[in-house]
SEZA-720196 format. One record per residue (C-alpha): residue number from 0; residue in one letter; x, y, z. Coordinates in pm, 1 decimal, m for minus. Example, Ala and Ser with C-alpha at 12.3 -4.5 7.8 and 13.67 -1.06 7.14 Angstrom:
REM SEZA-720196
+-----+---+----------+----------+----------+
|   k | r |        X |        Y |        Z |
+-----+---+----------+----------+----------+
|   0 | A |   1230.0 |   m450.0 |    780.0 |
|   1 | S |   1367.0 |   m106.0 |    714.0 |
+-----+---+----------+----------+----------+
REM end
This chain:
REM SEZA-720196
+-----+---+----------+----------+----------+
|   k | r |        X |        Y |        Z |
+-----+---+----------+----------+----------+
|   0 | X |      0.0 |      0.0 |      0.0 |
|   1 | X |    138.9 |    340.7 |    m97.2 |
|   2 | X |    162.3 |    633.9 |    143.8 |
|   3 | X |   m121.6 |    810.4 |    m37.7 |
|   4 | X |   m346.8 |    503.3 |    m19.9 |
|   5 | X |   m275.0 |    467.3 |    351.1 |
|   6 | X |   m357.3 |    835.0 |    411.9 |
|   7 | X |   m688.2 |    801.6 |    227.3 |
|   8 | X |   m783.8 |    480.8 |    410.8 |
|   9 | X |   m711.6 |    626.6 |    754.8 |
|  10 | X |   m900.9 |    946.9 |    671.3 |
|  11 | X |  m1202.2 |    740.4 |    560.7 |
|  12 | X |  m1200.0 |    566.4 |    899.0 |
|  13 | X |  m1173.2 |    858.4 |   1140.4 |
|  14 | X |  m1318.4 |   1158.7 |    951.3 |
|  15 | X |  m1681.2 |   1037.6 |    923.5 |
|  16 | X |  m1682.2 |    939.1 |   1292.4 |
|  17 | X |  m1554.5 |   1284.8 |   1383.7 |
|  18 | X |  m1822.1 |   1455.3 |   1173.5 |
|  19 | X |  m2098.1 |   1241.4 |   1327.0 |
|  20 | X |  m1982.9 |   1318.2 |   1681.6 |
|  21 | X |  m2053.7 |   1687.7 |   1619.9 |
|  22 | X |  m2429.0 |   1615.7 |   1617.9 |
|  23 | X |  m2427.0 |   1575.8 |   1996.1 |
|  24 | X |  m2245.4 |   1816.6 |   2231.3 |
|  25 | X |  m2162.5 |   1548.5 |   2486.8 |
|  26 | X |  m2031.1 |   1305.0 |   2225.4 |
|  27 | X |  m1820.0 |   1578.3 |   2070.3 |
|  28 | X |  m1680.5 |   1679.7 |   2410.8 |
|  29 | X |  m1583.6 |   1317.5 |   2477.6 |
|  30 | X |  m1413.2 |   1291.3 |   2138.1 |
|  31 | X |  m1225.6 |   1616.7 |   2198.3 |
|  32 | X |  m1124.0 |   1488.2 |   2543.8 |
|  33 | X |   m975.6 |   1177.5 |   2383.7 |
|  34 | X |   m794.1 |   1381.3 |   2118.1 |
|  35 | X |   m666.7 |   1623.2 |   2380.9 |
|  36 | X |   m539.2 |   1349.4 |   2612.7 |
|  37 | X |   m357.3 |   1180.0 |   2324.3 |
|  38 | X |   m208.3 |   1511.5 |   2212.4 |
|  39 | X |    m81.2 |   1574.6 |   2564.6 |
|  40 | X |     78.7 |   1230.1 |   2567.7 |
|  41 | X |    249.9 |   1299.0 |   2235.1 |
|  42 | X |    364.4 |   1640.8 |   2352.4 |
|  43 | X |    515.1 |   1501.9 |   2673.3 |
|  44 | X |    700.3 |   1237.4 |   2469.4 |
|  45 | X |    875.5 |   1521.6 |   2287.1 |
|  46 | X |   1056.4 |   1602.7 |   2609.5 |
|  47 | X |   1152.4 |   1261.0 |   2745.6 |
|  48 | X |   1019.2 |    917.9 |   2825.5 |
|  49 | X |    940.4 |    854.7 |   3193.8 |
|  50 | X |   1237.6 |    688.4 |   3360.8 |
|  51 | X |   1060.1 |    564.4 |   3672.6 |
|  52 | X |    710.5 |    479.5 |   3800.9 |
|  53 | X |    706.5 |    819.5 |   3971.2 |
|  54 | X |    779.9 |    995.1 |   3642.4 |
|  55 | X |    509.3 |    790.6 |   3470.6 |
|  56 | X |    258.9 |    883.3 |   3742.4 |
|  57 | X |    347.8 |   1251.8 |   3707.0 |
|  58 | X |    300.1 |   1226.2 |   3330.3 |
|  59 | X |    m44.8 |   1072.5 |   3362.7 |
|  60 | X |   m142.0 |   1336.2 |   3619.5 |
|  61 | X |    m37.6 |   1611.4 |   3377.2 |
|  62 | X |   m238.2 |   1445.3 |   3098.6 |
|  63 | X |   m541.7 |   1425.4 |   3327.5 |
|  64 | X |   m512.3 |   1791.5 |   3429.1 |
|  65 | X |   m459.2 |   1901.4 |   3070.5 |
|  66 | X |   m771.2 |   1715.1 |   2961.7 |
|  67 | X |   m984.0 |   1811.3 |   3262.4 |
|  68 | X |  m1162.5 |   2118.2 |   3114.8 |
|  69 | X |  m1289.1 |   1908.2 |   2822.4 |
|  70 | X |  m1388.5 |   1621.0 |   3053.5 |
|  71 | X |  m1574.3 |   1859.2 |   3282.9 |
|  72 | X |  m1767.3 |   1996.4 |   2986.7 |
|  73 | X |  m1846.8 |   1641.6 |   2873.1 |
|  74 | X |  m2030.3 |   1581.2 |   3202.2 |
|  75 | X |  m2230.4 |   1900.7 |   3166.7 |
|  76 | X |  m2030.4 |   2137.5 |   3387.5 |
|  77 | X |  m1847.1 |   2457.0 |   3297.6 |
|  78 | X |  m1490.4 |   2401.5 |   3168.2 |
|  79 | X |  m1391.1 |   2693.8 |   3392.3 |
|  80 | X |  m1384.9 |   2442.7 |   3677.2 |
|  81 | X |  m1122.2 |   2240.6 |   3491.3 |
|  82 | X |   m909.6 |   2548.5 |   3422.5 |
|  83 | X |   m935.1 |   2644.7 |   3789.7 |
|  84 | X |   m805.9 |   2297.6 |   3883.5 |
|  85 | X |   m508.4 |   2351.5 |   3651.2 |
|  86 | X |   m427.9 |   2684.3 |   3815.8 |
|  87 | X |   m457.7 |   2524.9 |   4160.1 |
|  88 | X |   m213.1 |   2250.8 |   4055.7 |
|  89 | X |     32.1 |   2514.6 |   3930.1 |
|  90 | X |      5.5 |   2701.2 |   4261.2 |
|  91 | X |     69.2 |   2382.5 |   4457.4 |
|  92 | X |    375.4 |   2312.9 |   4242.0 |
|  93 | X |    510.1 |   2662.2 |   4311.5 |
|  94 | X |    452.5 |   2628.6 |   4687.1 |
|  95 | X |    629.0 |   2288.8 |   4690.0 |
|  96 | X |    920.6 |   2450.2 |   4513.1 |
|  97 | X |    937.3 |   2717.7 |   4782.9 |
|  98 | X |    949.0 |   2455.8 |   5058.3 |
|  99 | X |   1229.6 |   2280.1 |   4871.7 |
| 100 | X |   1419.5 |   2611.3 |   4851.0 |
| 101 | X |   1415.4 |   2619.7 |   4472.7 |
| 102 | X |   1499.8 |   2946.5 |   4300.5 |
| 103 | X |   1254.5 |   3136.9 |   4085.6 |
| 104 | X |   1454.3 |   3035.3 |   3778.5 |
| 105 | X |   1430.5 |   2666.1 |   3875.0 |
| 106 | X |   1053.1 |   2684.2 |   3918.2 |
| 107 | X |   1012.0 |   2881.1 |   3594.9 |
| 108 | X |   1220.1 |   2627.9 |   3402.1 |
| 109 | X |   1000.0 |   2343.0 |   3530.4 |
| 110 | X |    675.5 |   2523.5 |   3451.7 |
| 111 | X |    759.9 |   2659.4 |   3105.6 |
| 112 | X |    685.9 |   2342.9 |   2904.3 |
| 113 | X |    371.4 |   2272.5 |   3107.1 |
| 114 | X |    237.9 |   2627.9 |   3076.9 |
| 115 | X |    305.0 |   2621.6 |   2703.9 |
| 116 | X |    125.5 |   2286.2 |   2674.7 |
| 117 | X |   m179.7 |   2417.1 |   2858.9 |
| 118 | X |   m204.2 |   2715.0 |   2622.6 |
| 119 | X |   m119.5 |   2532.1 |   2300.6 |
| 120 | X |   m317.6 |   2214.3 |   2365.5 |
| 121 | X |   m581.4 |   2262.5 |   2635.1 |
| 122 | X |   m691.0 |   2614.3 |   2543.4 |
| 123 | X |   m692.1 |   2557.7 |   2166.9 |
| 124 | X |   m881.3 |   2227.3 |   2184.9 |
| 125 | X |  m1129.4 |   2390.4 |   2421.7 |
| 126 | X |  m1189.3 |   2659.2 |   2158.9 |
| 127 | X |  m1346.9 |   2379.4 |   1954.7 |
| 128 | X |  m1579.5 |   2302.3 |   2244.3 |
| 129 | X |  m1653.5 |   2672.7 |   2286.3 |
| 130 | X |  m1759.2 |   2695.5 |   1923.2 |
| 131 | X |  m1982.7 |   2387.6 |   1952.2 |
| 132 | X |  m2173.6 |   2519.2 |   2253.5 |
| 133 | X |  m2287.2 |   2836.0 |   2072.4 |
| 134 | X |  m2594.8 |   2849.2 |   1846.7 |
| 135 | X |  m2488.9 |   2732.3 |   1503.7 |
| 136 | X |  m2182.8 |   2565.0 |   1654.6 |
| 137 | X |  m2258.4 |   2233.5 |   1488.6 |
| 138 | X |  m2245.9 |   2386.4 |   1140.2 |
| 139 | X |  m1939.2 |   2593.4 |   1235.2 |
| 140 | X |  m1741.7 |   2283.2 |   1338.7 |
| 141 | X |  m1843.4 |   2103.5 |   1020.0 |
| 142 | X |  m1731.6 |   2406.2 |    820.1 |
| 143 | X |  m1395.0 |   2406.4 |    997.9 |
| 144 | X |  m1330.9 |   2036.0 |    943.9 |
| 145 | X |  m1433.8 |   2040.0 |    577.0 |
| 146 | X |  m1229.7 |   2350.4 |    496.0 |
| 147 | X |   m916.1 |   2221.5 |    669.5 |
| 148 | X |   m959.3 |   1884.0 |    500.8 |
| 149 | X |   m997.6 |   2044.9 |    157.2 |
| 150 | X |   m703.7 |   2277.6 |    216.4 |
| 151 | X |   m474.2 |   1995.0 |    329.1 |
| 152 | X |   m575.5 |   1769.6 |     40.6 |
| 153 | X |   m532.0 |   2023.3 |   m239.7 |
| 154 | X |   m208.8 |   2155.7 |    m88.6 |
| 155 | X |    m75.1 |   1799.7 |    m91.1 |
| 156 | X |   m174.9 |   1730.2 |   m451.8 |
| 157 | X |    m70.0 |   2071.9 |   m585.3 |
| 158 | X |    262.6 |   2041.6 |   m403.9 |
| 159 | X |    329.6 |   1697.6 |   m549.4 |
| 160 | X |    226.3 |   1792.6 |   m902.1 |
| 161 | X |    361.3 |   2146.0 |   m941.7 |
| 162 | X |    558.0 |   2229.0 |   m627.1 |
| 163 | X |    879.8 |   2414.4 |   m708.9 |
| 164 | X |    925.3 |   2720.0 |   m487.2 |
| 165 | X |    993.4 |   2646.0 |   m117.8 |
| 166 | X |    752.7 |   2782.8 |    142.7 |
| 167 | X |    901.4 |   2828.6 |    493.0 |
| 168 | X |   1158.4 |   2566.0 |    402.7 |
| 169 | X |   1346.0 |   2616.6 |    730.3 |
| 170 | X |   1040.4 |   2473.6 |    908.3 |
| 171 | X |    898.3 |   2223.6 |    659.5 |
| 172 | X |   1118.2 |   2124.4 |    362.6 |
| 173 | X |    831.1 |   1967.8 |    167.0 |
| 174 | X |    602.6 |   2272.7 |    167.5 |
| 175 | X |    589.6 |   2482.0 |   m149.0 |
| 176 | X |    432.3 |   2807.7 |   m260.2 |
| 177 | X |    232.8 |   2616.2 |   m520.9 |
| 178 | X |    104.1 |   2384.7 |   m250.3 |
| 179 | X |      3.9 |   2684.0 |    m38.4 |
| 180 | X |   m201.4 |   2839.4 |   m319.1 |
| 181 | X |   m353.6 |   2500.2 |   m393.6 |
| 182 | X |   m461.3 |   2482.1 |    m30.0 |
| 183 | X |   m616.4 |   2829.1 |    m46.7 |
| 184 | X |   m802.7 |   2728.3 |   m362.4 |
| 185 | X |   m928.4 |   2417.8 |   m183.6 |
| 186 | X |  m1039.1 |   2624.9 |    118.3 |
| 187 | X |  m1242.2 |   2871.7 |    m85.0 |
| 188 | X |  m1389.4 |   2602.8 |   m310.5 |
| 189 | X |  m1501.5 |   2418.4 |      2.1 |
| 190 | X |  m1647.0 |   2738.6 |    149.1 |
| 191 | X |  m1841.5 |   2792.0 |   m173.5 |
| 192 | X |  m1965.2 |   2432.7 |   m180.1 |
| 193 | X |  m2059.6 |   2444.7 |    189.5 |
| 194 | X |  m2267.5 |   2758.8 |    135.3 |
| 195 | X |  m2474.3 |   2609.1 |   m144.9 |
| 196 | X |  m2503.1 |   2250.7 |    m18.0 |
| 197 | X |  m2577.5 |   2322.2 |    348.0 |
| 198 | X |  m2795.5 |   2618.7 |    255.5 |
| 199 | X |  m2996.9 |   2388.3 |     28.2 |
| 200 | X |  m3023.1 |   2139.7 |    318.8 |
| 201 | X |  m3157.8 |   2430.8 |    528.9 |
| 202 | X |  m2875.6 |   2439.7 |    781.6 |
| 203 | X |  m2758.3 |   2769.0 |    928.2 |
| 204 | X |  m2486.7 |   2917.3 |    706.3 |
| 205 | X |  m2338.1 |   3267.8 |    679.4 |
| 206 | X |  m2366.9 |   3477.5 |    364.5 |
| 207 | X |  m2170.5 |   3373.7 |     57.2 |
| 208 | X |  m1913.4 |   3650.0 |    106.4 |
| 209 | X |  m1862.7 |   3557.8 |    472.3 |
| 210 | X |  m1827.2 |   3189.0 |    384.0 |
| 211 | X |  m1555.0 |   3268.9 |    132.7 |
| 212 | X |  m1370.3 |   3508.7 |    364.4 |
| 213 | X |  m1397.3 |   3274.2 |    660.7 |
| 214 | X |  m1275.3 |   2978.9 |    456.2 |
| 215 | X |   m971.1 |   3184.2 |    351.8 |
| 216 | X |   m896.7 |   3285.1 |    712.3 |
| 217 | X |   m933.4 |   2924.7 |    828.7 |
| 218 | X |   m714.7 |   2799.6 |    545.0 |
| 219 | X |   m435.1 |   3045.3 |    625.3 |
| 220 | X |   m460.3 |   2976.8 |   1000.1 |
| 221 | X |   m442.6 |   2604.0 |    931.8 |
| 222 | X |   m124.7 |   2641.7 |    725.5 |
| 223 | X |     49.5 |   2829.6 |   1003.7 |
| 224 | X |    m81.9 |   2585.8 |   1262.3 |
| 225 | X |     87.1 |   2311.2 |   1063.5 |
| 226 | X |    407.2 |   2514.8 |   1035.6 |
| 227 | X |    403.1 |   2585.9 |   1407.5 |
| 228 | X |    388.5 |   2217.6 |   1489.0 |
| 229 | X |    673.6 |   2161.6 |   1242.5 |
| 230 | X |    870.2 |   2420.4 |   1438.9 |
| 231 | X |    790.9 |   2235.0 |   1760.3 |
| 232 | X |    899.6 |   1900.4 |   1615.8 |
| 233 | X |   1223.1 |   2051.0 |   1485.8 |
| 234 | X |   1293.2 |   2184.7 |   1833.2 |
| 235 | X |   1268.9 |   1831.0 |   1975.3 |
| 236 | X |   1414.1 |   1652.2 |   1669.7 |
| 237 | X |   1115.7 |   1428.8 |   1594.4 |
| 238 | X |    961.3 |   1348.5 |   1255.7 |
| 239 | X |    602.0 |   1283.4 |   1365.2 |
| 240 | X |    419.5 |   1350.9 |   1690.3 |
| 241 | X |    312.5 |    985.4 |   1703.9 |
| 242 | X |    212.7 |    678.1 |   1504.7 |
| 243 | X |   m151.6 |    638.8 |   1606.4 |
| 244 | X |   m284.6 |    744.7 |   1263.9 |
| 245 | X |    m24.3 |    557.7 |   1061.6 |
| 246 | X |     62.8 |    758.3 |    749.1 |
| 247 | X |    m99.1 |   1064.6 |    905.7 |
| 248 | X |    137.9 |   1047.4 |   1204.3 |
| 249 | X |     m0.3 |   1130.6 |   1545.7 |
| 250 | X |   m306.9 |   1320.4 |   1665.2 |
| 251 | X |   m113.0 |   1646.6 |   1678.1 |
| 252 | X |      4.9 |   1595.8 |   1320.5 |
| 253 | X |   m356.5 |   1564.7 |   1208.7 |
| 254 | X |   m516.2 |   1833.9 |   1426.4 |
| 255 | X |   m245.4 |   2102.0 |   1441.1 |
| 256 | X |   m422.1 |   2300.6 |   1167.4 |
| 257 | X |   m768.5 |   2242.3 |   1315.7 |
| 258 | X |   m690.0 |   2375.0 |   1663.5 |
| 259 | X |   m504.0 |   2679.7 |   1526.1 |
| 260 | X |   m794.6 |   2766.1 |   1297.3 |
| 261 | X |  m1043.8 |   2712.1 |   1581.8 |
| 262 | X |   m932.3 |   3041.8 |   1737.6 |
| 263 | X |  m1048.6 |   3281.6 |   1460.9 |
| 264 | X |  m1358.6 |   3064.7 |   1415.0 |
| 265 | X |  m1437.5 |   3102.6 |   1785.9 |
| 266 | X |  m1417.0 |   3481.1 |   1760.6 |
| 267 | X |  m1635.1 |   3476.2 |   1450.1 |
| 268 | X |  m1902.1 |   3261.2 |   1611.8 |
| 269 | X |  m1902.5 |   3440.6 |   1947.8 |
| 270 | X |  m1867.8 |   3805.5 |   1842.2 |
| 271 | X |  m2013.0 |   3798.9 |   1491.5 |
| 272 | X |  m2284.0 |   3545.3 |   1566.9 |
| 273 | X |  m2192.7 |   3340.6 |   1264.1 |
| 274 | X |  m2385.6 |   3029.1 |   1158.6 |
| 275 | X |  m2697.7 |   3136.0 |   1350.9 |
+-----+---+----------+----------+----------+
REM end
């Protein structure tokens, strides 16, 4: 089986299940919790493997805390409670450091990767949940997933067929300018198709102009989300974040663009009232 065939097969297995989970808020929150926990595991593996049972226990505790806001929302409570638990854990860690006579620099060095993980993983994944809880959130999440999928697919095919000029080669050697423009074409074509198809099915969709503009913003955000994860992997000298999705790599490799693009989508849904 070729790499392309493997990518298509894996996408056909997980993408429909992801789309179906969006129908129900609880199901979607559980799916996001699973994705978030796996992403945390992959992120922690960037740093080092646990060398002792105590290290392994600490790792699983961090994964639990990082996933807690999504889990709390899955059981019908406000994710704020989960974020408060994270802040409490950080405070306890700081106080323990004081008792052990650690310097400020020592404590800061320990907390930096965790604080970054909470912002990059927990907050961004929870933006997806924030979008879903608003009116029209179901359609907004579908729009996001379809646009990112179309952008990734056309960028891949355009890059393979016509890619010549490097695009941020210091971060991702395989990316090309031609692939980037192919991805933008895919994003806007998907936005156009979404407007007509879902409008015909009588779902809530924005105006045609807003669909096109939003698809472009999501497409661009997704590209830089992918590049940012490439930067992260280069920092830790790893090729893929994991192997769970085979040819697609790990969960972070597949959802780096989605969680980055979830941020502008969240602002659009919350402050513009999109998809209502």
